[in-house]
N, C-alpha and C positions, 0 to 999 in steps of 0.2 A: 504498793501491795506488800503487806508485811509477811515475812517468812514464806515466800513462794516455794512450792515443791518443784525441784528441778526435773523430776520425772514427768510432771505435767508440761513443763516447757518443752521437753524432748517429745512428748506425745503430740503436742500441737505442731512442732516443727516437722514431724514425720507425716502429718495429716495432709490430705489433698489441699490444693491452693484455695478452692472455694470454701473449705471448712475452716481455715485459719481465722478469718475475721469473725466468723460465728462463734468459735470457741473462745477467742480472746474477748469478745464482747460479753459472752455469758460469764466468763471468769471474772471480768471487771464488775459486772452487776452483782455477782455473789458477794464480792468483797465490799462493794459500796453499801449494800443493804444489810450485810452481816459482818461487821468489822472483826468479830471474834472467831470467824470461821477458820478452820484448819484444813489445809489441802492434804490430800493423800491419794494413793492409787489402790483400788480394789478391783479384783476381777479384770485386771488389765486396762481399766479406763478410769478417768479422773472422778474423784468423789470429794465432797466438801462436808466436813463434820462440824457440828455445833453442839456445844454443851455435852460432849461425849457421845453424840449420836449422829448418824448420817442425816444430813439436811437435804442434799440433792446430788445429782451426778450428771455428767455429760459424756458424749461419745461421738466419734466420727467414723463413718463408713465410706465406701467407695463413692457413693453419690448423694449422701445425705448425712446430717448430724441428728442427734437425739439429746433431749434434756428432760430430766424428770425429778420430781420431788419424792423423797423417800416415803413421806406420809401423804402423798397425793390423794390416795383413796379416801382419806379422812378430811380433806379440805372442802370448804363450802363451795368454791368455784362460782362466785357470783356472776362472772362473765360467760360461763358455760364454754370455756375454751380448753379445759383439760380433757385430753383423750385418754381413756383407760389404757394403761401400759400394755403394749403388745398389739394394739389395733393399728390400722393404717400402716402396716408393715414397718413399724418403728417401735423401739422399746421404751420411748419416753412419753411425756404427756402432751407434746405439741406436734405429734405426727412427724413426718419427714421434714426436717429443716434443711432447705437447700440454699437459702440466702437469708440475710438479716431481715428481709421483708416478711419472712415466714414467722417471725417472732412477734409476740404481743408488744405493745408499747412499753417502754421502760417503766412508766408510772404504774401501769397495771401489774407488771411483774414485781414491782416493789411491794405492792399490797400482798401478793402471793408469798413473797419471801417473809413478810411480816407474820402472816398466818402460820406458815411452816415453822417459824421460830417459836411462836406462841404454843403450838402443839407440842413441840419438842420440850419447851420449858414445863409444860404440864405433865410431861412424862408419858405422852401417848406412844403406843407401840403398835406395830403391825400385828394383826391377829394371825396366828399361825394355824394352818389347817392341821388337823390331827393326822398323824402318820398312818398310812394304810397298812393293814396287816394281811390283806388278801393277796394271794400270789398273782403275778401278772399273767393275764390271759392273752395269748397271741392268736389272732384269728387265722384259721386254716389258709384262707386266700392270701394273707400277708406272708406267711411262712413259705407257702408254695412259690410265690414270686421271688422271694429273697433267695431261696435255695437254688434257683436257676442261675444265680451268679455266685460263684465260689468266694470271690473277694468280698462281696456284699454280706454273705452269710458269716464269713470269718469275723468281719468287723462287728456285725450285729451281735454275735455271740459274746464278744468282749465288752460290749457296752454295759453300763450300769442299768438297773431296772428303770430308773427315771429317764434315762436317755432312750431306752427302748419304748417306754410309754409315750414319750413325746412323738415319736414316729407313728405308733399305732393309733394314738388319739387323732393326729392330723389326718390320717387316712380315713378313719371311722367317721370323722365329722364332715366329710364330703357330702354335699347335698344331692349330687347326681352321680350316676354311674360313670359318666364321661369324666367328671372331675376326679372321682376316686381312681380311675385308671391312670389319669394323667399324674396324679400325686404319687401313685404307686410306682410309676416308671421313674419319676424324679427321685423318689426315696431309694430305689435300687441303685440308681446312678450315684447318689451322694454316699450311700453306704459302701459302695465299691471303692470309693475314694477315702473311706474312713471318716467321713464328715458326720457330725451330729445334726439333728434336725435344725438347730439354731446356730449353725456354724457361721452364718453371715454376721452374727452379733459378737463373735469371738475374735479377739485380736491376738 
């Protein structure tokens, strides 16, 4: 493995025991299929860059790992195995990876690496959504519940607009009243501890 980033070595060493073989295997596959890849750390988890752009990334959590291609949304996915990032409670494209058995066969992954590199070589970029100019609207019921907990309100007021929106959107997307109330209670609990909506994915 040419020029390994010692920060990734440290990241894997600190990960849970179940995660180490998964992360080491994924790392090996990245280098095997893309010899020119450059290792780095971004947003506190391992990334692999190719031709000056991010090719893919991996991460470990308490009970699962995640792996994703930077341009995954633009890939053809002939085997229909790529999960939209953020679904199935994982930030990667293979859902929650709890063991090596949860990964596609190495031969299949090799084809995906090849396509990801081809897209990068073509200069493909992720389309960026236009920045919103509308002020953030906080639903009365949300603010009412948050105000009942001084610590939650204090932390919420310090959050950035995007962090606030993540909570508000999560609550608003609840399909039933019971789910909305459950999410609201969880939101207040997390806010009181100063946690963002996606704190589980932060290291």
